[in-house]
TORTORZA-465010 format. One record per residue: x, y, z negated of N, C-alpha, C in turn. Coordinates in pm, whole numbers, padded with zeros to 5 digits, always signed. Layout:
! residues N
XYZXYZXYZ...
This chain:
! residues 269
+10617-12749-07129+10695-12868-07173+10721-12840-07334+10712-12957-07386+10763-12960-07520+10912-12959-07528+10967-12946-07645+11112-12946-07668+11157-13077-07632+11093-13179-07666+11140-13327-07633+11139-13345-07483+11042-13291-07403+11048-13297-07267+11187-13225-07206+11202-13091-07258+11306-13026-07228+11444-13099-07242+11449-13161-07357+11578-13227-07392+11601-13347-07278+11488-13428-07266+11492-13528-07156+11534-13479-07018+11479-13378-06980+11506-13304-06846+11648-13270-06847+11706-13199-06955+11847-13158-06953+11939-13285-06954+11889-13390-07028+11991-13504-07013+11990-13561-06891+11899-13561-06822+11878-13623-06679+11963-13536-06588+11963-13415-06622+12028-13315-06520+12179-13297-06570+12207-13355-06677+12344-13361-06723+12396-13208-06767+12296-13139-06826+12327-13003-06886+12340-13003-07033+12448-12960-07075+12465-12960-07234+12353-12844-07295+12338-12870-07406+12238-12784-07493+12258-12805-07631+12199-12705-07710+12201-12717-07854+12060-12723-07901+12013-12815-07978+11880-12821-08046+11880-12747-08171+11802-12630-08189+11795-12545-08303+11672-12578-08389+11688-12612-08511+11570-12660-08595+11578-12575-08713+11444-12514-08746+11438-12457-08869+11423-12557-08981+11530-12573-09062+11549-12688-09144+11481-12650-09281+11474-12533-09330+11426-12477-09459+11375-12353-09462+11267-12325-09526+11233-12172-09545+11198-12152-09702+11237-12030-09733+11205-11987-09871+11144-11862-09862+11019-11844-09920+10947-11708-09901+10889-11708-09752+10871-11588-09715+10796-11555-09583+10891-11575-09489+10854-11630-09358+10939-11639-09247+10854-11645-09111+10908-11601-09001+10826-11601-08872+10763-11747-08834+10850-11860-08876+10795-12002-08836+10826-12082-08952+10766-12194-08946+10765-12299-09060+10877-12385-09030+10922-12462-09142+11024-12561-09127+10984-12670-09038+11084-12704-08951+11052-12800-08827+11032-12741-08710+11014-12601-08694+11015-12551-08570+11128-12548-08493+11130-12569-08368+11253-12606-08269+11263-12513-08157+11389-12504-08110+11404-12437-07970+11522-12512-07927+11543-12487-07791+11666-12560-07723+11723-12450-07649+11866-12442-07669+11925-12331-07601+12049-12397-07505+12040-12343-07384+12155-12373-07300+12238-12243-07289+12326-12269-07189+12433-12157-07157+12345-12035-07083+12239-12070-07015+12158-11959-06954+12010-11966-06994+11957-12051-07072+11807-12051-07092+11784-12071-07237+11667-12030-07287+11626-12075-07408+11477-12120-07390+11437-12246-07458+11319-12303-07456+11266-12307-07588+11125-12271-07603+11060-12265-07725+11122-12137-07815+11063-12141-07937+11123-11999-08014+11110-12063-08177+11184-11995-08248+11194-12024-08391+11155-11888-08449+11101-11800-08393+11030-11682-08451+11096-11551-08401+11187-11547-08315+11221-11405-08250+11317-11343-08351+11326-11223-08298+11405-11120-08380+11563-11141-08408+11620-11108-08521+11764-11123-08542+11796-11272-08571+11696-11332-08641+11699-11470-08673+11743-11556-08537+11645-11529-08441+11647-11613-08318+11776-11582-08246+11795-11446-08222+11922-11409-08149+12051-11458-08212+12064-11454-08341+12182-11492-08406+12198-11642-08371+12095-11712-08408+12113-11860-08373+12127-11886-08219+12074-11824-08134+12123-11843-07995+12257-11803-07963+12306-11695-08019+12447-11648-08003+12540-11763-08057+12513-11809-08170+12592-11927-08226+12577-12067-08153+12452-12088-08101+12451-12199-08027+12532-12204-07891+12529-12080-07836+12617-12074-07714+12773-12060-07738+12808-12031-07866+12932-12040-07899+12981-12190-07922+12882-12275-07964+12920-12410-07988+12925-12485-07840+12838-12440-07755+12845-12499-07609+12990-12462-07549+13044-12374-07583+13194-12342-07524+13300-12392-07600+13280-12453-07717+13386-12504-07803+13406-12647-07777+13528-12682-07792+13567-12832-07770+13508-12927-07901+13442-13026-07849+13391-13119-07941+13310-13063-08060+13212-12994-08027+13136-12927-08147+13046-13015-08209+13042-12987-08347+12959-13076-08434+12840-12993-08486+12733-13056-08538+12634-13001-08607+12654-12903-08715+12592-12798-08751+12614-12689-08855+12491-12634-08904+12491-12582-09016+12383-12519-09078+12411-12362-09105+12315-12292-09068+12343-12146-09106+12217-12096-09186+12239-11992-09281+12121-11945-09343+12119-11797-09332+11997-11734-09308+11983-11598-09272+11868-11538-09378+11909-11429-09449+11803-11359-09514+11734-11261-09441+11585-11260-09443+11511-11165-09366+11460-11064-09443+11548-10959-09487+11512-10843-09563+11604-10723-09510+11548-10599-09539+11618-10483-09489+11763-10443-09536+11819-10549-09633+11949-10517-09677+12035-10617-09622+11982-10719-09566+12062-10828-09510+12137-10781-09385+12265-10822-09368+12337-10799-09231+12268-10840-09120+12251-10748-09009+12159-10791-08890+12230-10734-08773+12273-10803-08678+12328-10750-08551+12230-10715-08439+12103-10784-08436+12019-10784-08337+11876-10715-08422+11894-10612-08496+11767-10568-08558+11721-10624-08678+11652-10547-08767+11613-10587-08889+11478-10673-08880+11479-10758-08969+11355-10846-09003+11318-10839-09152+11203-10799-09187+11167-10763-09315+11061-10860-09364+11059-10993-09318+10957-11077-09366+10967-11125-09529+11102-11101-09577+11140-11114-09711+11201-11238-09734+11183-11334-09659+11231-11489-09695+11365-11508-09664+11396-11635-09655+11533-11690-09625+11504-11828-09542+11577-11816-09422+11570-11937-09345+11694-12008-09320+11696-12136-09341+11809-12215-09299+11781-12296-09163+11890-12282-09085+11881-12339-08945+11982-12442-08916+11941-12557-08863+12036-12652-08817+12058-12651-08652+12171-12652-08640+12221-12644-08494+12283-12769-08453+12227-12845-08354+12280-12972-08322+12319-12972-08158+12448-12982-08127+12486-12993-07996+12440-13118-07942+12384-13119-07817+12347-13233-07734+12443-13259-07634+12533-13338-07650+12642-13372-07547+12578-13441-07419+12639-13406-07306+12591-13476-07188+12658-13608-07182+12587-13705-07169+12641-13849-07178+12747-13865-07056+12849-13958-07092+12946-13970-06988+12904-14066-06883+12939-14073-06780+12915-14148-06663+13017-14251-06628+13004-14385-06650+13086-14478-06628+13036-14567-06519+13123-14603-06423+13078-14674-06326+13178-14818-06308+13113-14919-06299+13195-15065-06307+13163-15121-06160+13268-15151-06080+13249-15201-05943+13314-15343-05954+13213-15446-05943+13252-15571-05957+13205-15633-06076+13093-15703-06089+13038-15747-06212+13046-15914-06213+13168-15929-06203+13219-16065-06231+13237-16102-06369+13348-16197-06419+13355-16236-06541+13399-16117-06646+13510-16036-06588+13561-15944-06663+13459-15813-06660+13397-15796-06543+13307-15679-06526+13182-15684-06623+13126-15807-06638+13012-15841-06727+13048-15807-06859+13175-15872-06902+13205-15852-07049+13237-15702-07077+13284-15641-06978+13312-15493-07009+13174-15412-07020+13100-15457-06930+12950-15400-06943+12887-15423-07064+12905-15549-07136+12832-15576-07266+12897-15480-07364+13021-15438-07366+13073-15348-07463+13031-15216-07431+13046-15163-07314+12997-15021-07293+12857-15009-07300+12768-15109-07274+12619-15086-07306+12584-15057-07440+12676-15066-07540+12642-15024-07668+12681-14900-07713+12720-14823-07611+12755-14673-07616+12665-14585-07539+12665-14463-07592+12554-14350-07530+12626-14308-07402+12626-14381-07300+12669-14327-07178+12570-14374-07060+12602-14324-06952+12536-14373-06826+12609-14464-06759+12569-14598-06742+12645-14695-06702+12592-14753-06572+12674-14727-06474+12633-14775-06336+12723-14913-06313+12641-15014-06265+12703-15141-06243+12667-15175-06103+12781-15201-06016+12771-15228-05881+12840-15345-05842+12775-15409-05751+12844-15531-05670+12737-15557-05561+12831-15583-05447+12747-15616-05320+12701-15766-05314+12708-15833-05431+12637-15966-05436+12505-15955-05529+12410-15932-05479+12276-15906-05562+12249-16002-05674+12295-16139-05654+12283-16231-05766+12362-16199-05881+12459-16103-05875+12550-16081-05990+12482-15966-06060+12384-15905-06006+12302-15796-06086+12174-15853-06143+12139-15961-06099+12017-16024-06143+12019-16056-06307+12133-16075-06350+12146-16133-06496+12170-16003-06588+12146-15892-06553+12180-15775-06652+12086-15765-06757+11987-15844-06772+11897-15849-06889+11981-15902-07005+12090-15947-06991+12177-16007-07119+12218-15873-07187+12234-15758-07125+12277-15643-07182+12168-15563-07292+12051-15611-07273+11945-15553-07352+11938-15617-07486+11915-15550-07592+11878-15395-07586+12008-15317-07592+12014-15221-07503+12126-15133-07458+12103-15005-07523+12217-14941-07567+12208-14798-07605+12239-14713-07464+12311-14766-07387+12350-14701-07273+12227-14700-07178+12222-14613-07077+12125-14610-06969+12175-14694-06860+12136-14798-06823+12206-14896-06719+12139-14863-06591+12237-14864-06483+12183-14828-06357+12241-14936-06261+12172-15038-06239+12215-15136-06125+12239-15086-05997+12344-15101-05924+12369-15033-05803+12410-15146-05698+12293-15225-05654+12334-15317-05537+12375-15238-05422+12489-15279-05367+12504-15196-05255+12619-15273-05157+12586-15281-05045+12683-15346-04954+12805-15265-04930+12795-15125-04931+12907-15040-04914+12919-14963-05059+13007-15008-05147+13039-14965-05265+13077-14812-05266+13144-14771-05162+13191-14649-05139+13080-14541-05151+12954-14583-05097+12842-14488-05106+12798-14462-05244+12826-14568-05340+12787-14546-05481+12883-14448-05542+13006-14454-05511+13100-14370-05548+13073-14215-05513+13026-14216-05383+12999-14075-05343+12884-13996-05417+12800-14090-05477+12675-14030-05554+12707-14000-05692+12827-14041-05739+12855-14034-05888+12895-13878-05917+12825-13829-06025+12851-13682-06060+13003-13648-06102+13023-13532-06094+13172-13492-06137+13194-13540-06284+13318-13579-06316+13350-13612-06455+13330-13758-06481+13273-13824-06383+13260-13976-06403+13397-14068-06421+13386-14182-06474+13499-14258-06486+13463-14384-06401+13557-14433-06319+13538-14552-06217+13635-14647-06265+13587-14768-06277+13656-14890-06292+13629-14983-06186+13737-15034-06101+13736-15103-05981+13782-15247-06022+13705-15367-06004+13748-15489-06055+13665-15589-05974+13646-15577-05850+13568-15664-05767+13653-15802-05725+13575-15889-05679+13664-16037-05647+13727-16021-05518+13738-15901-05445+13783-15891-05312+13891-15784-05309+14016-15805-05294+14110-15698-05293+14113-15608-05180+14044-15639-05065+14005-15542-04958+13893-15445-05007+13806-15493-05070+13698-15413-05130+13748-15319-05234+13839-15370-05308+13899-15294-05416+13981-15170-05356+14047-15212-05243+14128-15103-05165+14034-14979-05119+13922-15030-05046+13832-14934-05007+13775-14854-05110+13746-14916-05212+13690-14823-05337+13781-14737-05388+13929-14785-05395+14014-14678-05433+14043-14571-05338+14031-14593-05214+14031-14489-05106+13917-14392-05120+13792-14438-05145+13680-14358-05175+13688-14275-05292+13742-14348-05403+13758-14269-05533+13843-14147-05514+13945-14156-05456+14047-14054-05422+13990-13945-05355+13897-13975-05271+13815-13871-05192+13712-13794-05256+13665-13847-05380+13569-13794-05451+13635-13670-05527+13569-13538-05526+13645-13428-05563+13638-13415-05727+13574-13496-05791+13569-13460-05941+13568-13582-06036+13632-13691-06002+13613-13794-06087+13724-13777-06225+13678-13828-06346+13762-13802-06467+13880-13892-06462+13848-14017-06412+13946-14120-06417+13911-14242-06313+14010-14314-06268+13997-14406-06182+14093-14528-06227+14029-14647-06261+14112-14766-06302+14094-14870-06221+14203-14947-06192+14197-15062-06102+14257-15177-06175+14187-15293-06167+14225-15408-06230+14340-15475-06144+14430-15539-06195+14524-15608-06109+14678-15605-06161+14766-15679-06095+14903-15681-06151+14983-15562-06067+15092-15545-06126+15190-15459-06070+15216-15476-05926+15241-15616-05886+15263-15642-05740+15138-15578-05661+15017-15608-05705+14899-15551-05639+14908-15410-05619+14947-15340-05731+14938-15201-05728+15051-15139-05635+15161-15204-05632+15281-15176-05532+15224-15159-05389+15139-15270-05354+15087-15278-05220+14975-15176-05197+14896-15171-05288+14801-15059-05282+14857-14916-05265+14960-14871-05354+15019-14746-05330+15076-14735-05195+15138-14825-05129+15181-14805-05007+15078-14796-04902+14974-14874-04913+14858-14859-04818+14784-14731-04830+14756-14685-04956+14696-14544-04980+14765-14440-04935+14902-14433-04937+14992-14334-04870+14990-14338-04737+14981-14451-04675+14954-14476-04514+14815-14434-04482+14724-14418-04557+14593-14375-04523+14584-14232-04555+14670-14163-04586+14675-14013-04581+14687-13953-04728+14691-14038-04833+14678-13976-04970+14811-13929-05001+14817-13821-05082+14946-13761-05146+14984-13841-05250+15095-13856-05274+15149-13913-05410+15081-13883-05539+15064-13730-05530+15002-13684-05664+14851-13728-05680+14795-13759-05558+14667-13805-05585+14651-13936-05620+14734-14019-05570+14753-14162-05581+14781-14197-05730+14860-14111-05789+14888-14121-05917+14770-14108-06019+14655-14058-05962+14526-14051-06051+14474-14201-06071+14517-14296-06000+14476-14432-06035+14556-14494-06137+14497-14559-06242+14563-14624-06326+14546-14771-06303+14665-14839-06286+14679-14968-06263+14825-15023-06307+14817-15143-06383+14719-15227-06449+14644-15138-06550+14498-15168-06573+14429-15096-06690+14418-15189-06797+14400-15142-06911+14394-15192-07046+14523-15154-07132+14512-15187-07240+14623-15169-07339+14726-15270-07338+14851-15199-07292+14964-15300-07271+15005-15384-07383+14980-15333-07497+15020-15425-07623+14913-15522-07677+14789-15531-07596+14710-15617-07630+14699-15746-07524+14780-15853-07563+14798-15979-07455+14671-16056-07447+14671-16130-07340+14553-16216-07315+14505-16202-07190+14459-16318-07132+14398-16323-07005+14237-16360-06996+14198-16398-07112+14037-16432-07124+13972-16303-07092+13864-16308-07013+13778-16203-06964+13737-16123-07085+13698-16179-07197+13660-16081-07312+13771-16014-07357+13897-16060-07368+14015-16001-07411+14043-15881-07317+14034-15918-07191+14072-15798-07097+13945-15688-07113+13839-15715-07128+13738-15619-07134+13749-15543-07272+13781-15603-07366+13816-15520-07501+13926-15429-07471+14014-15474-07402+14143-15387-07392+14093-15266-07281+14041-15301-07185+13993-15187-07098+13905-15089-07168+13804-15150-07252+13710-15056-07304+13779-14962-07401+13868-15016-07481+13946-14957-07595+14020-14835-07517+14072-14858-07412+14168-14751-07344+14073-14652-07299+13954-14697-07237+13867-14596-07169+13801-14508-07266+13753-14558-07395+13686-14497-07491+13792-14394-07555+13913-14436-07562+14009-14347-07635+14024-14220-07551+14027-14250-07403+14046-14129-07317+13932-14045-07321+13799-14103-07319+13687-14009-07319+13690-13926-07456+13723-13998-07568+13724-13913-07700+13826-13820-07686+13937-13826-07621+14052-13735-07618+13997-13628-07513+13941-13655-07407+13897-13536-07326+13797-13443-07381+13690-13506-07460+13594-13435-07517+13669-13325-07640+13769-13372-07717+13833-13299-07784+13909-13179-07725+13949-13189-07599+14031-13091-07528+13949-13001-07441+13839-13044-07395+13762-12983-07284+13648-12937-07330+13583-12805-07299+13461-12762-07357+13352-12860-07296+13233-12874-07368+13127-12963-07331+13061-12908-07210
């Protein structure tokens, strides 16, 4: 596989990695400018020339993988017998500058209910680098998703009579937004979301009165209060008034994107 194939496969499998590129070469070096390798926590794909140069880059790449919100960085190594070397001497005589680019795993967001608000929310989120799952048990509501193109996000239409099955397939760390046209369906989705072991967040559209009823019914269904507290309802920014679908969508998207950004700053990739 080429490095591009590797990056695509790692992205599909939701595995973080660092792309390492020889950015510049002065004098003699094992590889030319433009040579690349991909580093994960367990594996290395391709090579930038081996020796101290490569091992130093691999070590730093793995440090970046364990750091919160890592950004790209450059490092320069001299390849001579007088240069500091932790992993053995390289005496090519040149100097190599390497660019390390962390490749973050895309966040997964699932919207249940692609009605007026759901579609407006999908429009906003489709412009971000996320995996966007759009679910509705009314297939005709998924037929018009062409309006989201061209999209930055990877769009996954999820026609499902039982939305709970879609929730069960979501990877750990996913964000779920529940906004169907049916309060009974909303409740079943909330119940399924609380049974998922690793969701990052659960949001439910609705009023305080709706949430009071849901809290009571979820408790009667066997959920602990601490678990029920994982559900955010009402969703959106409280200081952004307005009931138009587009306004609600902006409010919900802003709150969610702020949370995702905060999570990335606190938790290792």
